[in-house]
C-alpha positions as a printed NumPy array, in Angstrom:
array([[-183.973,  -37.948, -134.721],
       [-182.277,  -39.889, -137.522],
       [-179.063,  -40.497, -135.621],
       [-178.498,  -43.348, -133.229],
       [-179.256,  -42.237, -129.705],
       [-176.17 ,  -42.027, -127.517],
       [-177.493,  -44.828, -125.334],
       [-177.695,  -47.334, -128.237],
       [-175.723,  -50.533, -128.358],
       [-174.845,  -50.191, -132.041],
       [-171.613,  -49.513, -133.793],
       [-171.502,  -47.293, -136.856],
       [-171.365,  -50.352, -139.118],
       [-174.482,  -51.858, -137.555],
       [-176.404,  -48.626, -137.957],
       [-175.28 ,  -48.256, -141.571],
       [-176.405,  -51.809, -142.328],
       [-179.766,  -51.182, -140.656],
       [-180.302,  -47.997, -142.663],
       [-179.338,  -49.836, -145.857],
       [-181.868,  -52.586, -145.083],
       [-184.576,  -50.001, -144.45 ],
       [-183.795,  -48.213, -147.707],
       [-184.114,  -51.481, -149.616],
       [-187.209,  -52.983, -147.982],
       [-189.382,  -50.022, -146.967],
       [-191.358,  -47.614, -149.096],
       [-190.829,  -44.943, -146.396],
       [-187.443,  -45.725, -144.782],
       [-187.294,  -42.598, -142.562],
       [-190.749,  -43.313, -141.173],
       [-189.751,  -46.955, -140.568],
       [-186.579,  -45.838, -138.764],
       [-188.564,  -43.472, -136.538],
       [-190.995,  -46.288, -135.783],
       [-188.186,  -48.687, -134.829],
       [-186.537,  -46.017, -132.677],
       [-189.76 ,  -45.332, -130.774],
       [-190.343,  -49.041, -130.225],
       [-186.764,  -49.407, -128.962],
       [-187.334,  -46.55 , -126.507],
       [-190.195,  -48.369, -124.769],
       [-189.071,  -51.958, -125.33 ],
       [-188.367,  -54.371, -122.509],
       [-184.949,  -56.091, -122.337],
       [-186.223,  -58.896, -124.594],
       [-186.964,  -56.328, -127.317],
       [-190.759,  -56.462, -127.016],
       [-193.014,  -53.45 , -126.546],
       [-196.711,  -53.381, -125.802],
       [-199.556,  -54.094, -125.593],
       [-199.725,  -50.914, -123.477],
       [-197.257,  -48.125, -122.724],
       [-197.147,  -45.95 , -119.623],
       [-197.305,  -42.331, -120.731],
       [-197.763,  -39.443, -118.305],
       [-199.019,  -41.83 , -115.635],
       [-201.615,  -43.494, -117.886],
       [-201.551,  -46.814, -119.709],
       [-202.41 ,  -46.397, -123.376],
       [-202.282,  -48.924, -126.238],
       [-198.895,  -49.094, -127.959],
       [-200.297,  -48.279, -131.404],
       [-202.088,  -45.174, -130.089],
       [-198.888,  -44.032, -128.369],
       [-196.829,  -44.593, -131.537],
       [-199.35 ,  -42.66 , -133.639],
       [-199.401,  -39.786, -131.148],
       [-195.592,  -39.745, -130.989],
       [-195.322,  -39.564, -134.79 ],
       [-198.098,  -36.962, -135.166],
       [-195.833,  -33.897, -134.726],
       [-194.062,  -34.899, -137.928],
       [-197.235,  -34.03 , -139.886],
       [-198.184,  -30.657, -138.37 ],
       [-196.679,  -28.636, -141.23 ],
       [-197.928,  -30.99 , -143.918],
       [-200.43 ,  -29.256, -146.234],
       [-202.706,  -32.308, -145.958],
       [-202.845,  -31.846, -142.173],
       [-203.761,  -28.181, -142.557],
       [-206.462,  -29.171, -145.065],
       [-207.748,  -31.782, -142.592],
       [-208.192,  -29.116, -139.908],
       [-210.215,  -26.984, -142.324],
       [-212.275,  -29.987, -143.484],
       [-213.066,  -30.931, -139.862],
       [-214.034,  -27.344, -139.057],
       [-216.354,  -27.24 , -142.094],
       [-217.92 ,  -30.616, -141.214],
       [-218.529,  -29.528, -137.633],
       [-220.046,  -26.215, -138.774],
       [-222.459,  -28.033, -141.099],
       [-223.596,  -30.368, -138.313],
       [-224.004,  -27.504, -135.827],
       [-221.379,  -28.733, -133.386],
       [-219.541,  -25.39 , -133.294],
       [-220.763,  -22.418, -131.276],
       [-218.914,  -19.627, -133.051],
       [-216.723,  -18.989, -130.002],
       [-213.111,  -19.796, -130.986],
       [-212.109,  -20.493, -127.37 ],
       [-214.733,  -23.236, -127.116],
       [-214.599,  -24.474, -130.724],
       [-210.839,  -24.887, -131.182],
       [-210.478,  -27.692, -128.581],
       [-213.417,  -29.538, -130.17 ],
       [-211.885,  -29.219, -133.632],
       [-208.456,  -30.327, -132.389],
       [-209.959,  -33.361, -130.653],
       [-211.728,  -34.453, -133.854],
       [-208.549,  -33.831, -135.876],
       [-206.642,  -36.034, -133.407],
       [-209.195,  -38.837, -133.802],
       [-209.024,  -38.694, -137.601],
       [-205.237,  -38.339, -137.653],
       [-204.864,  -41.306, -135.28 ],
       [-207.055,  -43.451, -137.561],
       [-204.959,  -42.669, -140.63 ],
       [-201.783,  -42.913, -138.543],
       [-202.694,  -46.462, -137.535],
       [-203.004,  -47.349, -141.214],
       [-199.545,  -45.904, -141.93 ],
       [-198.157,  -47.621, -138.846],
       [-199.6  ,  -50.984, -139.858],
       [-198.198,  -50.656, -143.376],
       [-194.72 ,  -49.792, -142.084],
       [-194.846,  -52.586, -139.49 ],
       [-195.806,  -55.097, -142.203],
       [-192.792,  -54.053, -144.272],
       [-190.539,  -54.394, -141.218],
       [-191.969,  -57.841, -140.449],
       [-191.269,  -58.969, -144.02 ],
       [-187.697,  -57.655, -143.706],
       [-187.156,  -59.618, -140.48 ],
       [-186.631,  -56.499, -138.351],
       [-189.851,  -56.725, -136.364],
       [-192.125,  -59.444, -135.048],
       [-195.788,  -58.643, -134.451],
       [-198.294,  -60.549, -132.362],
       [-201.398,  -59.705, -130.412],
       [-202.289,  -59.966, -126.729],
       [-205.486,  -59.553, -124.828],
       [-208.98 ,  -60.89 , -124.602],
       [-209.76 ,  -63.957, -126.753],
       [-206.177,  -64.713, -127.736],
       [-207.152,  -67.721, -129.851],
       [-209.889,  -65.885, -131.735],
       [-209.702,  -66.081, -135.538],
       [-210.34 ,  -62.362, -135.913],
       [-207.281,  -60.274, -135.041],
       [-209.573,  -57.705, -133.434],
       [-211.511,  -59.082, -130.47 ],
       [-210.155,  -56.472, -128.026],
       [-206.56 ,  -57.503, -128.601],
       [-203.611,  -55.132, -128.754],
       [-200.457,  -55.289, -130.85 ],
       [-197.102,  -56.262, -129.361],
       [-193.984,  -55.514, -131.422],
       [-190.635,  -57.224, -130.86 ],
       [-187.402,  -55.911, -132.364],
       [-185.535,  -58.576, -134.323],
       [-182.178,  -58.858, -136.049],
       [-180.378,  -55.616, -136.816],
       [-183.214,  -53.554, -135.335],
       [-182.027,  -54.666, -131.888],
       [-179.032,  -52.342, -132.331],
       [-181.424,  -49.499, -131.461],
       [-181.968,  -50.941, -127.971],
       [-180.302,  -49.229, -125.004],
       [-176.931,  -50.748, -124.109],
       [-178.057,  -52.339, -120.838],
       [-181.153,  -53.876, -122.419],
       [-179.276,  -55.207, -125.439],
       [-176.734,  -56.982, -123.24 ],
       [-179.342,  -58.451, -120.952],
       [-180.354,  -61.957, -121.819],
       [-183.964,  -62.824, -121.219],
       [-184.321,  -65.074, -118.221],
       [-186.244,  -68.292, -118.594],
       [-189.617,  -68.188, -116.904],
       [-190.355,  -71.276, -114.78 ],
       [-193.057,  -73.491, -116.24 ],
       [-195.952,  -74.963, -114.404],
       [-194.926,  -78.136, -112.64 ],
       [-191.317,  -77.082, -112.019],
       [-190.435,  -76.994, -108.359],
       [-187.432,  -74.747, -108.532],
       [-186.489,  -71.979, -110.866],
       [-182.961,  -72.317, -112.252]])
């Protein structure tokens, strides 16, 4: 996972420089590299990904998909195991569990996923902020009420790879130059 995919447009020097930048600017450089790699996997030729990603035939928000994709990295973490036990205890106290493991385990796992996704979004946001400051990622929001002062308002994050992070893009996408979209009032597209 920490090696450049074979379809990347980078040379070994570019990858080394990217890893050096991540080591200098990020508190969790391996996590940041995994995040950039996942974004590059779903990015359009212009380097942008989001606000939604098609996964198994469904459209889901990019941040949810990134959190779910990074979740397997935490399955062996003692904090994750403790979270499962904490959720099970909380659900027992509130009477949500029946005592039948076949029926209770899916309920517990669903609640664990919700809690893990919430904390994963916090980690994701922190890593994305570090990458934005380093000039490797650009973040903006799309959706309902685009000009709203609150970043929420039913808007979803869009991440765009910048600078050295673009070396993670597939070869064909990295070589492609974004075409200019005709503006209103133009009669002919170039």
